[in-house]
N, C-alpha and C positions, 0 to 999 in steps of 0.2 A: 191114883194107882198105888196100891199097897201090896207088897209081897213079903215073904219071910226075910229076904235079903236086901230089899230096897224100898224106901218110902218116898213117894212123890207128893208134894203138897203145893197148891197154888193159892196165893192170897195176895190181893192188892197188886196184881201184875208182876209178882215175884214168885218164881218157882224155887222151892227148896227141895233138893235131892239129898236124902240121908242114906249113907251106906250103913246097912243094918245087920252086920254080922259082928256085934261087939265081942262075942265069945271067941272069935277068931281074929281079933284085932282089926276087924273090918277089911281083912284081906280079900282080894277078888278071887272068886272061882269062876269057872266058865259061865255058870248061870247068871251070876251077878253082873259079869261083864256084858252079856247080851242084854240084860234088863237095863243096865246103865246106858248102853248104846240107844235103846229105845227111848229112854227118858230124855237123853240129849237131842234125839231127833224131834221129840215133842216140843222141846224148848225152841228149836229152830223153826218149827212149822206153825206153832200156835201164836197167832197175832196178839192174843191177850197177854202173852208173856213178854216182858221187856228186859228182865234181869234174872239170872239164876244164882242161887247160893248152894254150894256144895259143902257138906259137913259129914262127920261120922257119928254114929250112935255111941253112947257111953262116953268114956273119957279118952278115946283114941280116935284120931282122924283116919289113918290107914297105914298098916304095917307092911303092905306089899301085895304080892300076887302069888296065890297058891299054885298057879300053873301058868303055862304059856297061853294065857287067855286070849281069845280072839273074839271081837276086835280089840286092838290096843286101846285101853281106856284113855290114856293121855292124848292120843291122836283124836279120839272121839271128842274130847273136851275142846281141843284146839280148833276143831272144825265148827264149833258153835259160833254163829255170827254175832250173837248178842253177848253183852258183858257177863262174865262168870266170876263170882267171888268165892274164894276158898276160905271157909270158916274153919280154921285149923284148931279144933277144940282139944287136940291131944297130939300124941306122937305121929309124925309123918316120916316114915322110914322107907328107904329103897324105892320101890315102885309107888309107894304112897307119897313120897316127896316129889317124884316125877309127875304124879297126877296133879299135885298142888302147883308145880311149876307151869303146867299147861293152862292154868287158870289165869285170869287177867289181873286180879288183885288178891292179895293174901292178908288175912287178919288172923293173928295167932293168940292162943291162950298163953298166959305167962308160964304155964306148966309144960308147954309143948316142947318136944325135942325133934331134931331133924338130922338126917344123914343119908348119904348114898353109900351103902355098906356092901354092895354086891361083890367088890373085889375080894372081900374076906372069904367068900364062898367059891372062888374060882370063876366068877362071872364078871359082868360089867353092866352098867346102866344101859338099858336098851329100849326105854320108853321116852327117849328124848332128853335124858338128864345130862348127857355130855354136850348137848347143843344149847339147851335152854339155861342151864345154870351159868355158863360163862357169859351169856348175854345179860344176865342179871347182876352178877357179882364180879365179873372180870375174869380173864383167862387164868391169871396166877392163882387167885383164890379158889377157883373151880378145880384147878389141877390139885391143889393141896387137899381140898375136901374129898375129892373122888379117889385120889391115889392113896390116901391114908384111911379112907373109910370113917372119917371122924364123925362123932356125934356131937351136935352143938345145940345150945338152948335158944329160946325165942329172943332173948336179949341180943345174942350174937347175930341171929338171923335178921333182926331189925338193923343192927349196925352195918351189916353188909348189903342191906337193901333188898333182901329176899322177901321180907314181909314189910308191909307199910304201917302196921299198927299192932301193938301188943296190949291185950286187955286181961283183966282177971278172969279166971276160969268161969265164974258165974255170970260174967257180962259179955263174953266174946260173941255169943249168939245174938244178943241184943245189938251189939255194935255192928255186926255184919248185916243184921236186918235193917238198922237205921241207914247204913250206907246204901243198901239195895233200894230202899224206898226213895232215898234222895235221887238216885240215878234213874229209877223208874219214872220219876216226874219229868224227866227230860224227853225231848222229841225222839221217838224210836229210831228214825233214820239218822239223826245226829249221832246217837250212841253207836250205831252200827258202822257208819261211815268213818267216824273218828277212830274206832277200834281198827278198822281195816287200814286206814291210812298209817297208823302207827306200826301195826304188825307187818304189813307188806313193805312199808318204807324202810324197815331195818335191813331188808335184803336188796335194797336199791341204792344207787348213787344218790347224792343230795339232789341233783338236778332232776333225776327220775322221780324221786320222792315228792319233790315240790310239784311236779306235773300231776302226779297221782292225787295229791291234796287238792290241787286246783280243779281237777276233773270231778272229784267227789263233791267239792263245794258247789260246782256248777249244777250237779244233779240235785243238790239240796234246794236250789232256787226253784225247782219245778214242783215242790211239795206244798200241800196245803198247810202243813205244820210251820213252814217258813213264814207264810202269811200270818198265821195265828201268832207266832212269836213276835213278829215286828209290830202287829196291831196292838197286842197286849202290852208290849213294852211302851209304846207311845201313849196308851191309855192308862199306864201304870197299874195294871192288874195282872193277876197270875194267869198264865196261859193254860189252855186245856188241849194237850196234844193228842191226836187220834191215830198217828201213824200212817197218815195219808199225804 
């Protein structure tokens, strides 16, 4: 699926979604927001897709939102049951950073800059930034970054745990692809259940989270992939998971 504002590619069970408005800093308008929602729905529904990578065209990831786009793109990403990797190939500012925060793993270019700058314009983050950033970097640091509208670089983002890896600008896409392929080789239900256990568990007590983990683990025992994994482990060969 290709359009003037969005590019969708599928290869080796990895879907790559590219925001394709480089002349506008890959900001979202209403059209791209709806196309993006459709792309994320496809990721959720297509059994051939195991992992998604989100990136921006050109040398920018995303500089925000041109309008009050509907649906909210960060919420759309957070609703994807499969792992989503943000390949932050350039600046991720305001709603662009909120979009990256809604992904599961973030890999950044050494040249990327970050910031939630909405307060400078009499606004505030409204795509989940006030909720997801504190969960990643802690309450105090999130308050500092949001209330000052600070812009910070990828090295600082890595130090505070916002991104898990920093790569040269020429290599960041390759690093994201390698990580996606490594994850796509895992059993699909294992990927989805592990993500669900972590994300939902953050909103539960420890005891509730442990029960959720146990329930999902029990469900895993009913899959063919579980049999495949154990059999191949005993036979010392690589498993071939089918998502069943």
